[in-house]
PyMOL Python script that loads the backbone (N, CA, C, O; Angstrom):
from pymol import cmd

cmd.read_pdbstr("""\
ATOM      1  N   UNK A   1      25.072  25.049   5.588  1.00  0.00           N
ATOM      2  CA  UNK A   1      24.660  24.162   4.735  1.00  0.00           C
ATOM      3  C   UNK A   1      24.830  22.724   5.087  1.00  0.00           C
ATOM      4  O   UNK A   1      24.089  21.872   4.597  1.00  0.00           O
ATOM      5  N   UNK A   2      25.846  22.410   5.975  1.00  0.00           N
ATOM      6  CA  UNK A   2      26.084  21.106   6.369  1.00  0.00           C
ATOM      7  C   UNK A   2      25.077  20.714   7.566  1.00  0.00           C
ATOM      8  O   UNK A   2      24.577  19.603   7.737  1.00  0.00           O
ATOM      9  N   UNK A   3      24.911  21.727   8.262  1.00  0.00           N
ATOM     10  CA  UNK A   3      23.927  21.662   9.382  1.00  0.00           C
ATOM     11  C   UNK A   3      22.517  21.231   8.783  1.00  0.00           C
ATOM     12  O   UNK A   3      21.827  20.361   9.314  1.00  0.00           O
ATOM     13  N   UNK A   4      22.192  21.838   7.765  1.00  0.00           N
ATOM     14  CA  UNK A   4      20.831  21.687   7.188  1.00  0.00           C
ATOM     15  C   UNK A   4      20.500  20.267   6.674  1.00  0.00           C
ATOM     16  O   UNK A   4      19.402  19.717   6.590  1.00  0.00           O
ATOM     17  N   UNK A   5      21.814  19.783   6.329  1.00  0.00           N
ATOM     18  CA  UNK A   5      21.693  18.261   5.660  1.00  0.00           C
ATOM     19  C   UNK A   5      21.627  17.262   6.801  1.00  0.00           C
ATOM     20  O   UNK A   5      21.099  16.152   6.737  1.00  0.00           O
ATOM     21  N   UNK A   6      22.286  17.847   7.949  1.00  0.00           N
ATOM     22  CA  UNK A   6      22.277  16.791   9.027  1.00  0.00           C
ATOM     23  C   UNK A   6      20.774  16.895   9.661  1.00  0.00           C
ATOM     24  O   UNK A   6      20.195  15.862   9.998  1.00  0.00           O
ATOM     25  N   UNK A   7      20.232  18.029   9.794  1.00  0.00           N
ATOM     26  CA  UNK A   7      18.843  18.201  10.318  1.00  0.00           C
ATOM     27  C   UNK A   7      17.861  17.493   9.445  1.00  0.00           C
ATOM     28  O   UNK A   7      16.893  16.913   9.935  1.00  0.00           O
ATOM     29  N   UNK A   8      18.110  17.532   8.056  1.00  0.00           N
ATOM     30  CA  UNK A   8      17.121  16.803   7.219  1.00  0.00           C
ATOM     31  C   UNK A   8      17.329  15.273   7.412  1.00  0.00           C
ATOM     32  O   UNK A   8      16.362  14.513   7.459  1.00  0.00           O
ATOM     33  N   UNK A   9      18.574  14.853   7.522  1.00  0.00           N
ATOM     34  CA  UNK A   9      18.660  13.434   7.806  1.00  0.00           C
ATOM     35  C   UNK A   9      18.230  12.948   9.052  1.00  0.00           C
ATOM     36  O   UNK A   9      17.751  11.817   9.139  1.00  0.00           O
ATOM     37  N   UNK A  10      18.367  13.783  10.152  1.00  0.00           N
ATOM     38  CA  UNK A  10      17.647  13.397  11.359  1.00  0.00           C
ATOM     39  C   UNK A  10      16.201  13.384  11.237  1.00  0.00           C
ATOM     40  O   UNK A  10      15.580  12.455  11.752  1.00  0.00           O
ATOM     41  N   UNK A  11      15.597  14.304  10.618  1.00  0.00           N
ATOM     42  CA  UNK A  11      14.181  14.296  10.206  1.00  0.00           C
ATOM     43  C   UNK A  11      13.633  13.062   9.555  1.00  0.00           C
ATOM     44  O   UNK A  11      12.577  12.510   9.863  1.00  0.00           O
ATOM     45  N   UNK A  12      14.501  12.681   8.588  1.00  0.00           N
ATOM     46  CA  UNK A  12      14.224  11.363   7.833  1.00  0.00           C
ATOM     47  C   UNK A  12      14.281  10.264   8.713  1.00  0.00           C
ATOM     48  O   UNK A  12      13.351   9.458   8.756  1.00  0.00           O
ATOM     49  N   UNK A  13      15.384  10.145   9.490  1.00  0.00           N
ATOM     50  CA  UNK A  13      15.467   8.967  10.261  1.00  0.00           C
ATOM     51  C   UNK A  13      14.373   8.938  11.357  1.00  0.00           C
ATOM     52  O   UNK A  13      13.915   7.862  11.742  1.00  0.00           O
ATOM     53  N   UNK A  14      13.969  10.087  11.841  1.00  0.00           N
ATOM     54  CA  UNK A  14      12.793  10.084  12.852  1.00  0.00           C
ATOM     55  C   UNK A  14      11.430   9.693  12.315  1.00  0.00           C
ATOM     56  O   UNK A  14      10.563   9.180  13.022  1.00  0.00           O
ATOM     57  N   UNK A  15      11.267  10.002  10.836  1.00  0.00           N
ATOM     58  CA  UNK A  15      10.019   9.741  10.144  1.00  0.00           C
ATOM     59  C   UNK A  15      10.010   8.141   9.844  1.00  0.00           C
ATOM     60  O   UNK A  15       8.993   7.447   9.852  1.00  0.00           O
ATOM     61  N   UNK A  16      11.326   7.686   9.580  1.00  0.00           N
ATOM     62  CA  UNK A  16      11.356   6.317   9.166  1.00  0.00           C
ATOM     63  C   UNK A  16      11.252   5.361  10.451  1.00  0.00           C
ATOM     64  O   UNK A  16      10.766   4.232  10.384  1.00  0.00           O
ATOM     65  N   UNK A  17      11.758   5.929  11.624  1.00  0.00           N
ATOM     66  CA  UNK A  17      11.499   5.232  12.923  1.00  0.00           C
ATOM     67  C   UNK A  17      10.064   5.062  13.200  1.00  0.00           C
ATOM     68  O   UNK A  17       9.598   3.973  13.533  1.00  0.00           O
ATOM     69  N   UNK A  18       9.323   6.189  13.058  1.00  0.00           N
ATOM     70  CA  UNK A  18       7.885   6.297  13.343  1.00  0.00           C
ATOM     71  C   UNK A  18       7.059   5.308  12.484  1.00  0.00           C
ATOM     72  O   UNK A  18       6.134   4.634  12.938  1.00  0.00           O
ATOM     73  N   UNK A  19       7.471   5.288  11.234  1.00  0.00           N
ATOM     74  CA  UNK A  19       6.846   4.380  10.312  1.00  0.00           C
ATOM     75  C   UNK A  19       7.112   2.862  10.721  1.00  0.00           C
ATOM     76  O   UNK A  19       6.166   2.074  10.710  1.00  0.00           O
ATOM     77  N   UNK A  20       8.330   2.468  11.063  1.00  0.00           N
ATOM     78  CA  UNK A  20       8.674   1.257  11.573  1.00  0.00           C
ATOM     79  C   UNK A  20       7.953   0.842  12.948  1.00  0.00           C
ATOM     80  O   UNK A  20       7.646  -0.333  13.146  1.00  0.00           O
ATOM     81  N   UNK A  21       7.712   1.782  13.825  1.00  0.00           N
ATOM     82  CA  UNK A  21       7.123   1.529  15.058  1.00  0.00           C
ATOM     83  C   UNK A  21       5.697   1.436  14.846  1.00  0.00           C
ATOM     84  O   UNK A  21       5.109   0.688  15.627  1.00  0.00           O
ATOM     85  N   UNK A  22       4.942   2.081  13.886  1.00  0.00           N
ATOM     86  CA  UNK A  22       3.639   1.961  13.577  1.00  0.00           C
ATOM     87  C   UNK A  22       3.383   0.563  12.933  1.00  0.00           C
ATOM     88  O   UNK A  22       2.438  -0.117  13.333  1.00  0.00           O
ATOM     89  N   UNK A  23       4.234   0.111  11.914  1.00  0.00           N
ATOM     90  CA  UNK A  23       4.096  -1.128  11.366  1.00  0.00           C
ATOM     91  C   UNK A  23       4.486  -2.152  12.298  1.00  0.00           C
ATOM     92  O   UNK A  23       3.952  -3.238  12.073  1.00  0.00           O
ATOM     93  N   UNK A  24       5.223  -2.112  13.224  1.00  0.00           N
ATOM     94  CA  UNK A  24       5.374  -2.961  14.345  1.00  0.00           C
ATOM     95  C   UNK A  24       4.264  -3.308  15.110  1.00  0.00           C
ATOM     96  O   UNK A  24       3.922  -4.447  15.429  1.00  0.00           O
ATOM     97  N   UNK A  25       3.551  -1.914  15.473  1.00  0.00           N
ATOM     98  CA  UNK A  25       2.302  -2.252  16.317  1.00  0.00           C
ATOM     99  C   UNK A  25       1.129  -2.751  15.552  1.00  0.00           C
ATOM    100  O   UNK A  25       0.213  -3.351  16.114  1.00  0.00           O
ATOM    101  N   UNK A  26       1.148  -2.508  14.269  1.00  0.00           N
ATOM    102  CA  UNK A  26      -0.007  -3.169  13.415  1.00  0.00           C
ATOM    103  C   UNK A  26       0.199  -4.659  13.453  1.00  0.00           C
ATOM    104  O   UNK A  26      -0.759  -5.392  13.699  1.00  0.00           O
ATOM    105  N   UNK A  27       1.402  -5.147  13.219  1.00  0.00           N
ATOM    106  CA  UNK A  27       1.733  -6.697  12.985  1.00  0.00           C
ATOM    107  C   UNK A  27       1.414  -7.080  14.373  1.00  0.00           C
ATOM    108  O   UNK A  27       0.603  -8.002  14.463  1.00  0.00           O
ATOM    109  N   UNK A  28       1.843  -6.608  15.428  1.00  0.00           N
ATOM    110  CA  UNK A  28       1.535  -7.127  16.717  1.00  0.00           C
ATOM    111  C   UNK A  28       0.171  -7.277  17.171  1.00  0.00           C
ATOM    112  O   UNK A  28      -0.187  -8.197  17.906  1.00  0.00           O
ATOM    113  N   UNK A  29      -0.680  -6.262  16.679  1.00  0.00           N
ATOM    114  CA  UNK A  29      -2.129  -6.307  16.834  1.00  0.00           C
ATOM    115  C   UNK A  29      -2.761  -7.494  16.047  1.00  0.00           C
ATOM    116  O   UNK A  29      -3.629  -8.224  16.525  1.00  0.00           O
ATOM    117  N   UNK A  30      -2.319  -7.598  14.975  1.00  0.00           N
ATOM    118  CA  UNK A  30      -2.661  -8.760  14.116  1.00  0.00           C
ATOM    119  C   UNK A  30      -2.475 -10.012  14.565  1.00  0.00           C
ATOM    120  O   UNK A  30      -3.369 -10.849  14.443  1.00  0.00           O
ATOM    121  N   UNK A  31      -1.160 -10.331  15.203  1.00  0.00           N
ATOM    122  CA  UNK A  31      -0.822 -11.581  15.799  1.00  0.00           C
ATOM    123  C   UNK A  31      -1.534 -11.824  17.056  1.00  0.00           C
ATOM    124  O   UNK A  31      -1.640 -13.000  17.405  1.00  0.00           O
ATOM    125  N   UNK A  32      -2.051 -10.884  17.813  1.00  0.00           N
ATOM    126  CA  UNK A  32      -2.430 -10.872  19.094  1.00  0.00           C
ATOM    127  C   UNK A  32      -4.071 -11.068  19.125  1.00  0.00           C
ATOM    128  O   UNK A  32      -4.698 -11.019  20.183  1.00  0.00           O
ATOM    129  N   UNK A  33      -4.650 -11.281  17.928  1.00  0.00           N
ATOM    130  CA  UNK A  33      -6.052 -11.385  17.696  1.00  0.00           C
ATOM    131  C   UNK A  33      -6.567 -12.660  18.477  1.00  0.00           C
ATOM    132  O   UNK A  33      -5.893 -13.690  18.444  1.00  0.00           O
ATOM    133  N   UNK A  34      -7.585 -12.607  19.079  1.00  0.00           N
ATOM    134  CA  UNK A  34      -8.089 -13.663  19.754  1.00  0.00           C
ATOM    135  C   UNK A  34      -9.568 -14.098  19.163  1.00  0.00           C
ATOM    136  O   UNK A  34     -10.147 -13.427  18.309  1.00  0.00           O
ATOM    137  N   UNK A  35     -10.109 -15.326  19.740  1.00  0.00           N
ATOM    138  CA  UNK A  35     -11.491 -15.706  19.351  1.00  0.00           C
ATOM    139  C   UNK A  35     -12.344 -14.553  19.575  1.00  0.00           C
ATOM    140  O   UNK A  35     -13.218 -14.318  18.740  1.00  0.00           O
ATOM    141  N   UNK A  36     -12.196 -13.730  20.684  1.00  0.00           N
ATOM    142  CA  UNK A  36     -13.337 -12.670  20.833  1.00  0.00           C
ATOM    143  C   UNK A  36     -13.344 -11.698  19.656  1.00  0.00           C
ATOM    144  O   UNK A  36     -14.407 -11.267  19.211  1.00  0.00           O
ATOM    145  N   UNK A  37     -12.109 -11.340  19.132  1.00  0.00           N
ATOM    146  CA  UNK A  37     -12.125 -10.463  18.064  1.00  0.00           C
ATOM    147  C   UNK A  37     -12.900 -11.119  16.823  1.00  0.00           C
ATOM    148  O   UNK A  37     -13.675 -10.490  16.103  1.00  0.00           O
ATOM    149  N   UNK A  38     -12.587 -12.435  16.683  1.00  0.00           N
ATOM    150  CA  UNK A  38     -13.235 -13.138  15.468  1.00  0.00           C
ATOM    151  C   UNK A  38     -14.843 -13.149  15.743  1.00  0.00           C
ATOM    152  O   UNK A  38     -15.614 -12.945  14.805  1.00  0.00           O
ATOM    153  N   UNK A  39     -15.253 -13.361  16.878  1.00  0.00           N
ATOM    154  CA  UNK A  39     -16.737 -13.527  17.310  1.00  0.00           C
ATOM    155  C   UNK A  39     -17.301 -12.204  17.079  1.00  0.00           C
ATOM    156  O   UNK A  39     -18.414 -12.133  16.556  1.00  0.00           O
ATOM    157  N   UNK A  40     -16.626 -11.075  17.426  1.00  0.00           N
ATOM    158  CA  UNK A  40     -17.117  -9.749  17.110  1.00  0.00           C
ATOM    159  C   UNK A  40     -17.461  -9.300  15.649  1.00  0.00           C
ATOM    160  O   UNK A  40     -18.282  -8.440  15.334  1.00  0.00           O
ATOM    161  N   UNK A  41     -16.678 -10.045  14.826  1.00  0.00           N
ATOM    162  CA  UNK A  41     -16.821  -9.650  13.414  1.00  0.00           C
ATOM    163  C   UNK A  41     -17.772 -10.586  12.568  1.00  0.00           C
ATOM    164  O   UNK A  41     -18.097 -10.399  11.396  1.00  0.00           O
ATOM    165  N   UNK A  42     -18.176 -11.685  13.434  1.00  0.00           N
ATOM    166  CA  UNK A  42     -19.057 -12.835  12.670  1.00  0.00           C
ATOM    167  C   UNK A  42     -20.445 -12.010  12.705  1.00  0.00           C
ATOM    168  O   UNK A  42     -20.807 -11.270  13.620  1.00  0.00           O
ATOM    169  N   UNK A  43     -21.170 -12.304  11.473  1.00  0.00           N
ATOM    170  CA  UNK A  43     -22.304 -11.715  11.065  1.00  0.00           C
ATOM    171  C   UNK A  43     -23.642 -12.320  11.612  1.00  0.00           C
ATOM    172  O   UNK A  43     -24.602 -11.647  11.987  1.00  0.00           O
ATOM    173  N   UNK A  44     -23.567 -13.687  11.605  1.00  0.00           N
ATOM    174  CA  UNK A  44     -24.819 -14.428  12.124  1.00  0.00           C
ATOM    175  C   UNK A  44     -24.488 -15.281  13.359  1.00  0.00           C
ATOM    176  O   UNK A  44     -23.321 -15.463  13.705  1.00  0.00           O
ATOM    177  N   UNK A  45     -25.522 -15.790  14.003  1.00  0.00           N
ATOM    178  CA  UNK A  45     -25.303 -16.706  15.314  1.00  0.00           C
ATOM    179  C   UNK A  45     -24.700 -18.051  14.614  1.00  0.00           C
ATOM    180  O   UNK A  45     -23.918 -18.736  15.273  1.00  0.00           O
ATOM    181  N   UNK A  46     -25.057 -18.440  13.280  1.00  0.00           N
ATOM    182  CA  UNK A  46     -24.632 -19.660  12.818  1.00  0.00           C
ATOM    183  C   UNK A  46     -23.121 -19.704  12.523  1.00  0.00           C
ATOM    184  O   UNK A  46     -22.534 -20.786  12.500  1.00  0.00           O
ATOM    185  N   UNK A  47     -22.485 -18.541  12.298  1.00  0.00           N
ATOM    186  CA  UNK A  47     -21.107 -18.556  12.134  1.00  0.00           C
ATOM    187  C   UNK A  47     -20.246 -19.133  13.081  1.00  0.00           C
ATOM    188  O   UNK A  47     -20.326 -18.578  14.176  1.00  0.00           O
ATOM    189  N   UNK A  48     -19.445 -20.068  13.020  1.00  0.00           N
ATOM    190  CA  UNK A  48     -18.784 -20.759  13.947  1.00  0.00           C
ATOM    191  C   UNK A  48     -17.726 -19.837  14.754  1.00  0.00           C
ATOM    192  O   UNK A  48     -17.301 -20.215  15.845  1.00  0.00           O
ATOM    193  N   UNK A  49     -17.352 -18.710  14.221  1.00  0.00           N
ATOM    194  CA  UNK A  49     -16.574 -17.802  14.765  1.00  0.00           C
ATOM    195  C   UNK A  49     -17.161 -17.109  16.069  1.00  0.00           C
ATOM    196  O   UNK A  49     -16.474 -16.511  16.896  1.00  0.00           O
ATOM    197  N   UNK A  50     -18.747 -17.310  16.133  1.00  0.00           N
ATOM    198  CA  UNK A  50     -19.223 -16.436  17.351  1.00  0.00           C
ATOM    199  C   UNK A  50     -19.075 -17.267  18.597  1.00  0.00           C
ATOM    200  O   UNK A  50     -19.301 -16.714  19.674  1.00  0.00           O
ATOM    201  N   UNK A  51     -18.728 -18.513  18.570  1.00  0.00           N
ATOM    202  CA  UNK A  51     -18.543 -19.382  19.712  1.00  0.00           C
ATOM    203  C   UNK A  51     -17.050 -19.289  20.153  1.00  0.00           C
ATOM    204  O   UNK A  51     -16.097 -18.953  19.450  1.00  0.00           O
ATOM    205  N   UNK A  52     -17.047 -19.682  21.560  1.00  0.00           N
ATOM    206  CA  UNK A  52     -15.517 -19.865  22.148  1.00  0.00           C
ATOM    207  C   UNK A  52     -15.030 -21.055  21.539  1.00  0.00           C
ATOM    208  O   UNK A  52     -15.754 -21.873  20.972  1.00  0.00           O
ATOM    209  N   UNK A  53     -13.781 -21.145  21.663  1.00  0.00           N
ATOM    210  CA  UNK A  53     -13.120 -22.457  21.216  1.00  0.00           C
ATOM    211  C   UNK A  53     -13.593 -23.440  22.117  1.00  0.00           C
ATOM    212  O   UNK A  53     -13.911 -23.213  23.284  1.00  0.00           O
ATOM    213  N   UNK A  54     -13.638 -24.716  21.454  1.00  0.00           N
ATOM    214  CA  UNK A  54     -14.314 -25.961  22.067  1.00  0.00           C
ATOM    215  C   UNK A  54     -13.137 -27.073  22.190  1.00  0.00           C
ATOM    216  O   UNK A  54     -12.242 -27.186  21.352  1.00  0.00           O
ATOM    217  N   UNK A  55     -13.258 -27.845  23.304  1.00  0.00           N
ATOM    218  CA  UNK A  55     -12.230 -28.922  23.543  1.00  0.00           C
ATOM    219  C   UNK A  55     -12.750 -30.055  22.955  1.00  0.00           C
ATOM    220  O   UNK A  55     -13.812 -29.862  22.363  1.00  0.00           O
ATOM    221  N   UNK A  56     -12.268 -31.306  22.941  1.00  0.00           N
ATOM    222  CA  UNK A  56     -12.704 -32.580  22.440  1.00  0.00           C
ATOM    223  C   UNK A  56     -13.947 -32.913  22.831  1.00  0.00           C
ATOM    224  O   UNK A  56     -14.698 -33.461  22.025  1.00  0.00           O
ATOM    225  N   UNK A  57     -14.343 -32.645  24.079  1.00  0.00           N
ATOM    226  CA  UNK A  57     -15.577 -32.898  24.768  1.00  0.00           C
ATOM    227  C   UNK A  57     -16.721 -32.058  24.227  1.00  0.00           C
ATOM    228  O   UNK A  57     -17.883 -32.414  24.424  1.00  0.00           O
ATOM    229  N   UNK A  58     -16.446 -31.023  23.593  1.00  0.00           N
ATOM    230  CA  UNK A  58     -17.457 -29.888  23.072  1.00  0.00           C
ATOM    231  C   UNK A  58     -17.616 -28.678  24.272  1.00  0.00           C
ATOM    232  O   UNK A  58     -18.364 -27.711  24.134  1.00  0.00           O
ATOM    233  N   UNK A  59     -16.942 -28.873  25.227  1.00  0.00           N
ATOM    234  CA  UNK A  59     -17.120 -27.681  26.239  1.00  0.00           C
ATOM    235  C   UNK A  59     -16.119 -26.400  25.892  1.00  0.00           C
ATOM    236  O   UNK A  59     -14.986 -26.524  25.426  1.00  0.00           O
ATOM    237  N   UNK A  60     -16.644 -25.389  26.152  1.00  0.00           N
ATOM    238  CA  UNK A  60     -15.853 -24.166  26.011  1.00  0.00           C
ATOM    239  C   UNK A  60     -14.234 -24.258  26.631  1.00  0.00           C
ATOM    240  O   UNK A  60     -13.994 -24.713  27.750  1.00  0.00           O
ATOM    241  N   UNK A  61     -13.344 -23.821  25.838  1.00  0.00           N
ATOM    242  CA  UNK A  61     -12.048 -23.981  26.269  1.00  0.00           C
ATOM    243  C   UNK A  61     -11.244 -22.858  26.090  1.00  0.00           C
ATOM    244  O   UNK A  61     -11.588 -21.987  25.291  1.00  0.00           O
ATOM    245  N   UNK A  62     -10.067 -22.756  26.831  1.00  0.00           N
ATOM    246  CA  UNK A  62      -9.188 -21.590  26.729  1.00  0.00           C
ATOM    247  C   UNK A  62      -7.847 -22.197  26.278  1.00  0.00           C
ATOM    248  O   UNK A  62      -6.825 -21.523  26.145  1.00  0.00           O
ATOM    249  N   UNK A  63      -7.925 -23.457  26.064  1.00  0.00           N
ATOM    250  CA  UNK A  63      -6.521 -24.057  25.596  1.00  0.00           C
ATOM    251  C   UNK A  63      -6.282 -25.373  26.286  1.00  0.00           C
ATOM    252  O   UNK A  63      -7.089 -25.858  27.079  1.00  0.00           O
ATOM    253  N   UNK A  64      -5.090 -25.952  25.934  1.00  0.00           N
ATOM    254  CA  UNK A  64      -4.758 -27.280  26.718  1.00  0.00           C
ATOM    255  C   UNK A  64      -4.563 -27.130  28.100  1.00  0.00           C
ATOM    256  O   UNK A  64      -4.126 -26.057  28.517  1.00  0.00           O
ATOM    257  N   UNK A  65      -4.827 -28.071  28.888  1.00  0.00           N
ATOM    258  CA  UNK A  65      -4.511 -28.202  30.296  1.00  0.00           C
ATOM    259  C   UNK A  65      -3.016 -28.692  30.602  1.00  0.00           C
ATOM    260  O   UNK A  65      -2.498 -29.630  29.995  1.00  0.00           O
ATOM    261  N   UNK A  66      -2.463 -28.050  31.479  1.00  0.00           N
ATOM    262  CA  UNK A  66      -1.019 -28.482  31.813  1.00  0.00           C
ATOM    263  C   UNK A  66      -1.148 -29.720  32.652  1.00  0.00           C
ATOM    264  O   UNK A  66      -0.140 -30.291  33.069  1.00  0.00           O
TER     265      UNK A  66
END
""", "prot")
cmd.dss("prot")
cmd.show_as("cartoon", "prot")
cmd.util.cbc("prot")
cmd.orient("prot")
């Protein structure tokens, strides 16, 4: 009986760990979205998400220069 309880607890812990890992992966994917993901979801060419980020001069940019 005690062994069954321990096995059940181990299974519950394993399921909880799997759920936690899946939630962590989903949150990480959400944080790591970039402009290409937004561009892929844009519906029309007029949508500003279809373009790469621009610098102050209007040129495509990947971020600030060092």
